[in-house]
N, C-alpha and C positions, 0 to 999 in steps of 0.2 A: 629383566634378566640381568644377572650379575656374573661377570667373567672372572674367574680366579685362575691364575697361572703362575708358574715360576720361570722368570726370565733372567738368566745369569747376567749380572752387571759386568761390563767390560771396561777396558781402558782405551785411550787414544793410542793404539798400538804403534802406528807409524811414527808418532811423536817420540816415543821412547826407543823404538828400534833404530831410528836415524839420529838419535841424540848425539852419539859419539862423533858423528860427522860434522857437528857444529864446532868450529875452532875454539870457541870459549869453553865449551864442555870438555873438549879434548885437553885443553890447557889445565882445566881444573883437575882432570883425572891424573895428569902427570904430576901436578903439585901434590895431590893426595898420596900418590905412590912414594914420592920423596919423603913426605911427612911420616908415613906409616912404615917405611922401610920395606924390606923384602919378605916380611912375615905374611903368612896366609891370613886373609881377612874374612871374618864372619860379620855380616852386617844385619842389624835389626832396626826397623823404623816403626815407631808407634807414637800415638798420642798418649798423654798421661791418663790412664784408665785402668781400673781393677780388672776389666775383662781381657786385657791384653797379656796377662800372665808374665809380666816383666820380672817380678821377684823370683818366681819359680825358674825362669830362664837363667837368671843370674846364679841361682843355686846349682842348676845343671852345669853351667859353664865352670863353676868352681870345682864341682866333682870331676869334671873332665880334666882339669888341670892337675887335680890331686891324684887321680888314678892313672893318668897318662903323662907322666913327667917328661916323656920324650918329646912332647909337643910344647913344653914350656919354652918361652923365648922364640917360638916359631909361629904361634897362632895368636891373633888378637881379635877381640870382639869390639866392633865399632857400633855403639848403641846410641841412636838418636831418639830422644823423647821430646815430642812437641808439647809445649805447655797447654793445659786444658783444665779449667775449673780449679786452678790451684789456689783460688781464694776460698774455696769450700774446705772446711776443716779436714774432712776425711781424705780429700785429695792432697791436701798439704801434708798430711801424715804419710800418705803413700809416697810422695816425693822424698820425704825425710828417710823413709825406709830404703828407698832405692839409692839415695846418696850414701847411706851408711853401708849398704851391701857392696856397692862399687868400691868404696873406700877400703872395706875389709879385704876384698880380693886383691886390689892393687897394693895395699899395704903388705899383704902376705907374700905375693908372688913377683911383684915388679922388680926390675933391675935398672941399672943406669941406662942400658940400651933398649929396654923393652917394657912396654906398658900392656898388661893383659886386657884391660877394658878402657877404651876411649869413649868417654861418656859426654854427650852433648845434650844439655837441656835447653834447646832452642829450636826454632823452626829453620829449616834449610830451604834454600831456593830450589826450583826445578833443576837449574844448571848444576847445582852442587849435588843434589840427590842422584841425578842421572849419572854423573861422573862416578859417584861412590858405588852405585849399582854395577857399573861396567867393570870396575877394578876388583870388586869383591869376589871371593872364591865361593862363598857360601852365604845364602840368605837364611836366617833363622827366624821363621814366622810361626810363633807358637801361642796364639790367643787362646784363652780358655773358652771363648765363645765369640764367633764373628759371623755376621750374615754372609759376607763374601770374602773380604780382605783383598784389596787391590794392590797392596805392596808386593805380594807374591807375583802378580801378573806384571807389574812394572819392572821388577827385577829380571824376570825371564826375557822380557822384550828388550831391555837395555843391554843385556849381555851380547846381543846381536850374534856374532859368530865365535865369541870367546867361550871357553868352557866355564861351567859353574854348576853348583848343586843347590837345589831348593829343599830345605827341611820345612815341612808344613804341618800344622796342627790338623788333626782329624776333625776338630770342632769348628774349623773355618769352612764356609760354604764352598770356597774355591777348591777344597780337597776332592770334591766330587768330580770336578773337571780335570784337575791336575794330578791324575793317578800315578804319573811317572815320577813325581816328587817322592822324597822319603817322608812317609806319613807317620806322625808320632802322636801319642797321647800327651797333651800339653801339661798334664798334672804328674806325669811319670818322669822324675828327674833322671833316672838311669836310662830310660828309653831315649831321652833327648841326648844324653851323654854318648850313648852308643851310636846314635844317628850322626853326631859330629865326627866320630871316628870313621864311620862308614863313608861319609862324604869326603873326608880328607884322603882316604885310601882308594876312592873310586877312580878307575882309569879314565884318562881324558876322553878316549873314544866313547866310553859308556856315558860320560857326562854330556857330550855333544849330541849323542843319539836321543837321550831323554829330553834335552833342551829343545831340539828340533821338533820332537813330537808335541811338546807342550806349547811351543811357539805357534805351531800350526793351528792348535785349538784356539788360543787367545787372539790370533790374528783374524779369525773368523768371527768369534763372539766379541766384537769390539763394542765400545760405548756407542758408536754410531748405529751398530746393528741392534743393540739393546734398545736405544731410543726408537729406532724404526719399528721393531717388533712391538714395543709398548704402544706407540701411537696407532699402529695398524690394528691392534686388538681393541684399543679404546674406540677408534672409529667404527670398527666392526660391530662392537656390542651396542654402540649408539644407533647404528643403522638398523640392527636387529630389533632394538627396542622401539624404534620408530615404526618398523614394519608390524611388530606385535601390537603397538598402540592402535594402528589402523584397523586391526582385526576386531577390536572391541566393538560389540554391538551397541552403538550409540545412534543418534538421530539418523545420520546418513545411511549407515548400514542397515538400520531397522527399516527405513523406507524402502530400500531395495528388496529386502527379504519379504516385506509385507506385500509389495507389488507382485512379486513372483507367486506368493501364496494366493493372493486374490485372483490372479489370472489363471490359476491352474484348474484343470478339469478333474484330475485324479491324483490324490496325494497319499504318499507313504510317510508316516511320521514315527520315527524310532526314538524312544525315550529310555534312557537309563533310569534306575530307581534311586539307590543310595547316592547321596552327594549331588543329585540332579533334581529329582522331584521332592526329596526329603533331605534334611540335614543329617549328617552322621551322628550317631548316638554311641556313647560308650558301651551301652548294652544294646546290641544289634536287634534284639527282640522288641525293643521299644520304638523302633523307627517306623511305626505304622503310619498310614496316611491320615492326614487331617480331613475333616469334613469339607473344608474349602478346596483341598486338592482333589477330592473325589468329585466335587461339583465341576471343577475346571476340566478334568479328564472327560467327564460326561458331556460337557458342552463341546469339547474338541471332537469327541466321537459322534456327536449328534449331526454334525455336518456330513451329508451323504457322500461328499467328495473325499472324505478323510478315512484312511485306515490307520488307526493308532495302535502301536505295539510297544508295550513295555518290555524291554530286553534287559535282563538282570542276571547277576550271578547267584541270586537267591534260589532256594529250592522251590519246587513247584507248589508244595503244600502252603508255604508262607505266602507266595504270590496269589494263590487261589483264595486264601482267607482274606487277604487285604484288598485285592483288586478283582476277584473273580466275578463280582456282581456287575461289573462294567462291560459295555459292549465293545471291548478292545481285545487285541491279541496279546498273548503273554508268551514270553520266551524265558525259560528258567535254566539255571546253571550254564550260562553262556551259550545257550542254543542247544544244549543236550536234549531238552524237552521243549515242545511248543504246544500251545493250546489253540485249537481251531474248532469253531462251532460248538463250544462247550466241552470238548473232549481233549485230553492230553495225548500227545503222540511223542514217541521217543525217536531221536535221530540215530540211536545206536543202542548197544546193550549196556545194562547196568554193570558198573565196574566191581570187580572183586579185588579189594585192596591188598597189595603186597605187605606182608608182615614187617619187612624192613622199613618201608616208608612210614607205616604207622608207628613203629617203635621209635624212629628218629624224631617224628613230630610230637609224640606223646612225651618223650624225654625232654624236648625243648619246653613244653608246657610246664613240666615239673621244675625245670631250672629257672623259669621266668615268671615271677609273680605278676599277676594281672593279665596274662595271656590265656587264650582259650583255643580249643580245637573244635572245628566243625566238620563233621563227616557227612558228605552229601552222596547222592547216587553216583555222580561222575566226577567229584572233586573232593579233595581234603584241604581245608583252609585253616591256617594258623593266624589268629587275630591278635594284634598287639597294640590296639588303640589305647589301652589303659596302662601300658608298660612305661616305666621311666625312660625318657628320651635316650639317655646315654646307654642304658642297658639294652634298649631296643635295637640301637644301631649295631651293637656288638653281636647280639643274638641273630639278627637278620643275616649278617655275613656268615656266622657259624652255620646257620641252618641251610643257607643257599649252598655253601661248600659241601655240607654233608649230603645234600639231596642230588647233587649233580650226577654222580656215578650211578646210583640206583635208578634214577629217572631216565638217564640215557639208555640204560640197559633195557628198561621196560617201555621205551618209546613214550614217555610221559612228558608233559610240558610243565616247567616250573616258572611261575609268574609272580613278580612283585607288584602288588597293587597298592591301593590307598590303605596303609596300616594293615596289610595282610600279605601272607605268602601262600600261594595257592598251587597245588599240584593237581593237574587235570589231564584227561585223555587228550592226545594231540589233535584229534579230529573235530573237536567242538570249539567253536568261537563265535562271538557276536558277528564277526565278519561273515562266517559261513552261513549263519542264520539270515543275515541281511541279504546275501546272494539268493538264498532260497526264496525269500519273500519277494524280491524284485522279479524273480522268474515267474511268479504267480500273477503278476498284474502289469498293465501297461501304464506306468506312472509318469506324469510330466512334472511332478514336484516331489522330490525326496529330501527329507530333513532328518538329521540324526543329532541328538544332543546327549553328551555324556561327559564324565569327569575323570575317567580312569584309563589305565593302559589298555584294558580290553576294549574300551570305546575307540581308542586311537586305531586299533586293529580294524574295527568296523569302518571308521572314516576312510581308511586306506583302500578298502575293498569296494566302496561305493563309486558310482559313476562320477567323473570329475565335476560335472555340473551340479551335483548334489550340494545342499546346504549342510555343512558339518560345523557343529558348534561345540567347543571345548569349554567346560565349566571349571573355573578355578585357574590353575596354572596354565598359561598359554603354551601352544605347541605348534610345530610345523605341520602336524598331521591334519589340523582342522582349518577350515576357511575363516571361521570367526571365533570370537572368545566372549564369554560372559564371566566376569570376575568372580561372582559369588552365586551360591545356590539360591538365595532369596531373589536375586535379580532374574534367575531363570523362570521362576513362577510369574514374575511381573511381565517378562518378555512373552510368555505363552498367553497370558491374559490379554495383553495388548494386541497380540497377533490375531486373536479370534473375535475381537470387537467388530460388530457389524458396521459395514459401510455401504453406501449406495453401490449397487452392481452396475458397472458400465453396460450400455446398450449392446455393445459388440460382444459381450461375454456369451459364450455358448454353455448351456447347462448340460450335465451328463445325462 
């Protein structure tokens, strides 16, 4: 079992929230205020990387100064870029471009009293960065692509009770959490420019309300919470895999099943067909039983204590052709029909298929090369075993969505199986057939083996002491697991090997 999840990365919220209470950081903040003057401060903090959108950000800031001259000499951008890979030629070129862009803006707009862009190409200490976050009026965080971006969260926490506005790229993962920020397209210069104007004109009350809302979010999803959630899920999936591993039918589990089998007086053995007794075939018509399988089923049925039933989604004609000569029970189309004493019986009436259902499924066959439609007495099945994996995933979702409404209206069940989508009448299932069979005999050993969703339904309806075995992917519904179809045949062969009968055993 593999666990895949999205766990938002957080920050040490308390560290940044309480930072300004530190005398050293408070002193740094006062020094920065004196250095930068009374101007409004826009801060950006990045490492040197193309993904951070630094050049576009500078272009946007230049457009802002050009189109809004009223803010010249009143707003400065404090841009911190931490060195990263600057020995690599392309990164060295990026640094050169940034240097030139900053120089061009300052050369065009700077005055004796005012510098538009304060550019620092070095790493800042936590005490320095926290002080800058606290005194900044706006954080401009516009990466072209970022998994999360913790700078945005650090700025919000460090503001504490002071007003401030976060302008955040929609391409940063944090934008999903921080919806109260001003969200921008990081490649749209004019959108970033307008966001700066909006942030500067935002009333203080509105700034504080948005700030508090976002602080509430990041104070919950902290780095500690992230680590806790990650480790909890990691331990959980390990525990689950340990439990699943214990379900695999190996020596210990086999001995237990064999003992129960040997000591039983009357047994019911329910076997799925495709994926259990025979491997899947691209052409379902070629999945006929081998002579060795016929021999195995014959031996299994020869024991007078055994009643063997093959319960399948296949139609009754196919099952009759392949297995009809054996002294076993057959259940076709998930229990819609069953064979008893050589005769087939129906559990209900034959379906007359709604034209809309058929039209939807036939249309999907036309759109999907390699897929096939099988129309049975009580089910319509769309097979996609030979369809390209990517296309199959797309078509499965499309088909399920298209079938939901008409199937709900007609009280039909839509089921996703092993490379199939099946529409069938709600009253038929392997589980219902299993219940019918149990009611006909007083069994002290019940075993069901199957590989599909329909078999899991059967497992869940059986008495809890039953031996239920899932073939292939493990599941909570089954007591045991056999990893492959080939191993299933080996298991059945070993199960029926003759052993000395204990003297205490009573014969039926």
